[in-house]
C-alpha positions as CSV (number, residue, x, y, z in Angstrom):
1,M,0.0,0.0,0.0
2,S,1.3,3.4,-0.9
3,I,1.9,5.8,2.0
4,E,2.4,9.5,1.6
5,L,3.8,11.8,4.3
6,A,3.6,15.6,4.1
7,C,6.7,17.2,5.7
8,F,6.8,20.8,6.8
9,I,10.4,21.6,7.3
10,S,12.1,24.7,8.8
11,P,14.6,26.2,6.5
12,H,16.7,27.5,9.4
13,V,20.2,26.3,8.5
14,F,20.2,22.7,7.2
15,G,19.7,20.6,10.4
16,H,15.9,20.3,10.2
17,A,16.0,19.2,6.5
18,T,18.7,16.6,7.1
19,R,16.9,15.3,10.2
20,T,13.8,14.9,8.1
21,V,15.8,13.1,5.5
22,A,17.2,10.7,8.2
23,L,13.7,9.9,9.4
24,L,12.3,9.4,5.8
25,Q,15.3,7.0,5.0
26,A,14.5,5.0,8.1
27,L,10.8,4.9,7.4
28,R,11.4,3.8,3.8
29,T,13.0,0.5,5.1
30,Q,9.7,-0.3,6.7
31,V,7.5,1.1,3.9
32,P,9.2,0.7,0.5
33,E,6.3,2.4,-1.2
34,L,6.8,5.6,0.9
35,T,6.5,8.9,-0.8
36,A,7.0,12.3,0.8
37,R,5.5,15.7,-0.1
38,L,8.0,18.3,1.1
39,F,7.1,21.9,2.0
40,T,10.1,24.1,2.6
41,V,12.6,26.5,1.1
42,A,15.5,24.5,2.3
43,P,17.6,23.6,-0.8
44,E,16.2,20.7,-2.8
45,S,19.8,19.4,-3.2
46,L,19.6,18.2,0.4
47,F,16.9,15.7,-0.5
48,K,18.1,14.5,-3.9
49,N,20.4,11.7,-2.7
50,S,18.1,10.5,0.1
51,G,16.8,7.5,-1.8
52,V,13.2,8.7,-0.9
53,N,10.6,9.4,-3.6
54,Y,9.4,13.0,-3.0
55,S,7.7,16.0,-4.5
56,Y,9.1,19.4,-3.6
57,H,6.8,22.4,-2.8
58,H,8.6,25.8,-2.4
59,F,6.8,27.4,0.5
60,V,8.1,29.6,3.3
61,T,7.0,27.5,6.2
62,D,9.1,29.0,9.0
63,I,11.6,31.7,9.8
64,G,13.6,30.5,12.8
65,L,16.4,32.9,13.2
66,V,18.0,35.2,10.7
67,Q,21.7,34.9,11.0
68,N,24.6,37.2,10.1
69,D,26.9,34.2,10.1
70,A,27.4,30.9,11.9
71,F,28.0,32.6,15.3
72,R,25.7,35.7,15.2
73,E,22.0,36.0,14.9
74,N,20.2,39.2,13.8
75,R,17.3,39.8,16.2
76,N,15.8,42.8,14.5
77,Q,15.6,41.1,11.1
78,T,14.3,37.9,12.8
79,I,11.4,39.9,14.3
80,E,10.7,41.6,11.0
81,K,10.5,38.3,9.1
82,L,8.3,36.7,11.8
83,A,5.9,39.6,11.5
84,E,5.6,39.1,7.8
85,L,4.8,35.4,8.1
86,L,2.8,35.1,11.3
87,P,0.1,34.4,12.1
88,F,-0.2,32.0,9.2
89,R,-2.6,33.3,6.6
90,D,-5.8,31.3,6.1
91,S,-5.1,31.2,2.3
92,L,-1.7,29.7,2.9
93,I,-3.1,27.0,5.3
94,S,-6.0,26.2,2.9
95,H,-3.7,25.9,-0.1
96,C,-1.3,23.6,1.7
97,A,-4.2,21.6,3.0
98,D,-5.5,21.0,-0.5
99,L,-2.0,19.7,-1.6
100,C,-2.0,17.3,1.4
101,R,-5.3,15.6,0.9
102,S,-3.6,12.4,-0.2
103,S,-1.3,12.3,2.8
104,Q,-1.8,10.0,5.8
105,L,0.4,11.9,8.3
106,I,2.0,15.3,8.5
107,L,5.6,15.6,9.9
108,C,6.7,18.9,11.3
109,D,10.4,19.7,11.9
110,I,9.9,22.1,13.5
111,S,7.6,24.2,11.3
112,C,4.3,24.7,13.0
113,L,2.6,25.5,9.7
114,G,2.2,21.7,9.3
115,I,0.2,21.6,12.6
116,E,-2.3,24.2,11.3
117,V,-2.5,22.4,7.9
118,G,-3.2,19.1,9.7
119,Q,-6.0,20.8,11.7
120,A,-7.5,22.2,8.5
121,A,-7.2,18.9,6.5
122,A,-8.1,16.6,9.4
123,I,-4.7,14.8,9.0
124,P,-2.8,13.8,12.2
125,S,0.4,15.8,12.7
126,I,3.7,14.9,14.4
127,L,6.1,17.5,15.8
128,I,9.7,16.4,15.8
129,E,12.0,18.6,17.9
130,N,14.9,19.0,20.3
131,F,13.7,22.6,20.8
132,T,10.8,24.7,19.7
133,W,10.8,28.4,18.6
134,N,8.8,29.5,21.5
135,W,11.5,28.1,23.8
136,I,14.3,29.7,21.8
137,Y,12.6,33.1,21.7
138,S,11.8,33.0,25.4
139,R,15.5,32.7,26.1
140,M,16.4,35.4,23.6
141,A,14.0,37.7,25.5
142,S,16.4,37.4,28.5
143,G,13.8,38.1,31.2
144,N,12.5,41.3,29.3
145,L,9.7,39.6,27.5
146,E,7.4,42.7,26.9
147,N,10.2,44.8,25.4
148,S,12.0,42.1,23.5
149,G,9.7,42.1,20.5
150,F,9.3,38.3,20.7
151,E,6.3,38.0,23.0
152,P,3.5,37.7,20.4
153,F,5.5,35.0,18.5
154,I,6.2,33.1,21.7
155,N,2.5,33.0,22.4
156,L,1.6,32.0,18.8
157,F,4.1,29.1,18.7
158,S,3.0,27.9,22.2
159,S,-0.6,27.7,21.0
160,Y,0.4,26.0,17.7
161,C,2.4,23.3,19.6
162,Q,-0.5,22.6,21.9
163,R,-2.6,21.5,18.9
164,V,-0.2,18.9,17.6
165,D,-1.5,15.3,17.7
166,Y,1.9,13.6,18.5
167,R,5.2,14.9,19.7
168,I,8.6,13.3,19.4
169,Q,11.6,14.7,21.3
170,T,15.1,13.7,20.1
171,E,18.2,13.9,22.2
172,P,19.9,16.2,23.1
173,V,16.6,17.8,24.2
174,C,16.7,21.4,25.3
175,N,13.3,21.5,27.1
176,P,12.3,18.0,28.2
177,I,8.5,17.7,28.6
178,P,6.0,14.8,28.6
179,C,5.7,13.7,25.0
180,D,4.6,10.6,23.0
181,F,8.1,9.3,22.1
182,N,11.8,10.0,23.0
183,C,14.7,8.9,20.8
184,A,18.4,9.3,20.3
185,P,19.8,11.8,17.8
186,M,18.7,11.2,14.2
187,A,21.4,11.0,11.5
188,R,21.3,10.4,7.8
189,K,22.7,7.2,6.4
190,R,26.2,7.1,4.9
191,I,26.7,6.3,1.2
192,L,30.4,5.5,0.8
193,G,32.7,3.5,3.1
194,R,35.5,5.2,4.9
195,S,38.3,4.0,2.6
196,R,36.4,5.0,-0.5
197,I,35.7,8.6,0.7
198,R,39.4,9.0,1.9
199,Y,40.5,7.9,-1.6
200,T,38.1,10.4,-3.2
201,L,39.5,13.2,-1.0
202,G,43.1,12.1,-1.7
203,V,43.9,11.8,2.1
204,G,46.8,9.4,1.6
205,E,49.0,9.1,4.7
206,K,47.9,12.4,6.2
207,K,45.4,12.9,9.0
208,A,42.2,14.5,7.6
209,V,40.5,17.3,9.5
210,L,37.0,18.3,8.5
211,I,36.0,21.9,9.3
212,S,32.2,22.3,8.9
213,M,29.9,25.2,9.9
214,G,26.8,23.2,8.9
215,G,26.3,25.1,5.6
216,V,26.3,28.6,7.2
217,A,28.7,31.2,5.7
218,L,31.6,32.3,7.8
219,D,34.9,34.0,7.0
220,L,37.8,31.9,8.4
221,P,40.8,34.1,9.1
222,F,43.1,31.2,9.9
223,L,43.0,29.6,6.4
224,E,46.5,30.7,5.5
225,Q,47.8,29.2,8.8
226,L,46.6,25.8,7.7
227,K,49.2,25.5,5.0
228,K,51.9,25.4,7.7
229,Y,50.5,22.2,9.2
230,D,51.3,19.9,6.3
231,R,51.0,16.7,8.3
232,Y,47.2,17.2,7.9
233,L,44.8,17.5,5.1
234,F,42.2,20.1,5.9
235,I,38.8,19.7,4.3
236,V,36.8,23.0,4.7
237,A,33.1,22.5,3.9
238,G,30.5,25.1,3.0
239,Q,32.7,27.5,1.0
240,S,31.4,29.8,-1.7
241,Q,33.5,28.0,-4.3
242,G,35.8,25.0,-4.4
243,S,39.5,25.4,-4.6
244,H,42.9,24.4,-3.1
245,L,45.2,26.3,-0.8
246,G,48.7,24.8,-1.2
247,D,48.9,21.0,-1.0
248,N,47.0,20.4,2.2
249,V,43.9,22.6,2.2
250,R,40.8,21.8,0.1
251,L,37.9,24.1,0.1
252,L,34.6,22.5,-0.8
253,G,32.1,24.6,-2.7
254,P,28.3,24.0,-3.1
255,G,28.7,21.8,-6.2
256,N,31.1,19.2,-4.7
257,N,28.5,16.4,-4.4
258,L,30.2,14.9,-1.4
259,H,27.8,13.5,1.2
260,H,28.4,15.2,4.6
261,P,28.0,12.0,6.7
262,D,30.6,10.4,4.4
263,L,33.0,13.3,5.0
264,I,32.7,13.0,8.7
265,N,33.2,9.2,8.6
266,G,36.3,9.6,6.3
267,C,38.1,12.2,8.4
268,D,40.2,11.8,11.5
269,L,38.8,14.9,13.3
270,L,35.7,17.1,13.0
271,I,35.8,20.8,13.9
272,C,32.2,22.1,13.9
273,K,29.9,24.6,15.4
274,S,27.4,23.4,18.0
275,G,24.7,22.3,15.5
276,Y,22.3,19.4,15.8
277,S,22.7,17.6,12.5
278,T,26.5,17.7,12.4
279,I,26.8,16.4,15.9
280,A,24.1,13.7,15.3
281,E,26.0,12.5,12.2
282,C,29.3,12.5,14.0
283,L,27.8,10.4,16.8
284,Q,27.3,7.6,14.3
285,T,31.1,7.3,13.7
286,R,34.1,7.2,16.0
287,T,35.4,10.4,14.6
288,P,36.9,12.7,17.4
289,I,35.1,16.0,17.6
290,C,35.9,19.6,18.6
291,C,32.8,21.8,19.0
292,I,32.8,25.6,18.9
293,A,30.7,27.1,21.6
294,R,28.1,29.7,20.5
295,E,27.2,31.7,23.6
296,S,24.4,33.7,22.1
297,F,22.4,30.6,20.8
298,A,20.0,29.2,23.4
299,E,20.3,25.6,22.4
300,S,24.1,25.6,22.3
301,P,24.9,24.8,26.0
302,V,22.7,21.7,25.7
303,L,24.5,20.5,22.5
304,E,27.9,21.3,23.9
305,A,27.2,19.4,27.1
306,F,26.2,16.4,25.0
307,V,29.4,16.6,23.0
308,S,31.5,16.7,26.1
309,S,29.7,14.0,28.1
310,E,28.5,11.6,25.4
311,M,31.1,12.0,22.7
312,N,34.3,12.7,24.6
313,G,34.6,15.9,22.6
314,V,36.5,19.1,23.1
315,I,34.8,22.5,23.5
316,I,36.5,25.7,22.4
317,D,35.2,29.3,22.2
318,T,34.7,31.4,19.1
319,V,37.7,33.6,19.7
320,S,40.1,30.6,20.0
321,F,38.6,29.0,16.8
322,L,38.8,32.1,14.6
323,G,42.3,32.8,15.9
324,G,43.5,29.3,15.0
325,D,44.6,28.6,18.6
326,W,43.3,25.1,18.3
327,L,45.8,24.1,15.6
328,E,48.5,23.5,18.3
329,E,46.0,21.1,20.0
330,L,45.4,18.8,17.0
331,P,47.5,15.9,18.2
332,Q,45.6,15.7,21.5
333,M,42.2,16.1,19.8
334,L,43.0,13.3,17.4
335,E,43.4,10.9,20.3
336,N,39.9,11.5,21.7
337,R,38.4,8.3,20.4
338,R,35.1,7.0,21.8
339,N,32.8,4.0,22.0
340,P,31.0,2.7,18.9
341,A,27.9,4.5,17.8
342,P,24.6,4.0,19.7
343,V,21.3,3.3,17.9
344,N,20.3,5.9,15.3
345,G,17.3,7.8,16.6
346,A,15.8,7.9,13.1
347,D,15.3,4.1,13.3
348,Q,13.7,4.4,16.7
349,A,11.3,7.2,15.6
350,A,10.5,5.3,12.4
351,E,9.3,2.4,14.4
352,F,7.0,4.7,16.4
353,I,5.6,6.4,13.3
354,G,5.3,3.0,11.6
355,S,3.0,1.9,14.4
356,L,0.8,4.9,13.8
357,L,0.6,4.2,10.1
């Protein structure tokens, strides 16, 4: 029997899209006839190699946070964009509901538009989250809720979340509450084996270090310093264009077609910001990890604590990262091996959703 899921996906960075991909991949092993109807403005390229049959509908479903770069959010622009989208227009809800008539379930990560569409179309909805926007905005208000500009949006998202039919919380959870299902972090499946991706990257006898900001643009002032550390091959993901710096620095542009979970698995060390999807995918390998703290992001302390306690990872601050101070610590970081991966939370959540279907 054919099963269609409608997925409303936040375009905030790439983590919500890749988490949805991970869940759809796991569901497809249970339901080979699975098809997905995707509602998002996250790049369609994130879904193309998923192995899941889908249709793509370009809708602004969520704002999240407007960011200046990987470490700085723009509060004023965030509030302006939220005011343009919210509350969701009846015409938008009705149009999406018409497109979802053939769907059996609506998955929301973490776009609440899907909850409202589910209500309108009488289709059960599932919220998948390790944080919600009302929780994030409440912390951004810093005890000054009335003057923060976020109060109306906090109230709106709180009311949306209360109308969802099912709720899945995935570790590391920022605000644990009673829900229908809890699971481990969700990660996409790897495509290539470790030896194959290392051959593709041309690692040879060097130690490979992957630097990834999760697809968010960031100027890296230490790039020239990397050439001095020729014992290592540095793979710098998310650059505006692909190129090489010397013999040991490879910049990956948007058209490189290398699967991010494969890159993590093929490298000997991951340097990353405290973002959910990169951490979740690293959890599935034994790759040592160095996580860059983001003090202004509400979810970051929870993610960083998880990296430290569950992944034997190193936490550094933004100043140390951008200054290249961590380069002298590479030998010690490379030794921080950990236990084999736990169960993939995508498989756990797929079993729960499969029981609903």
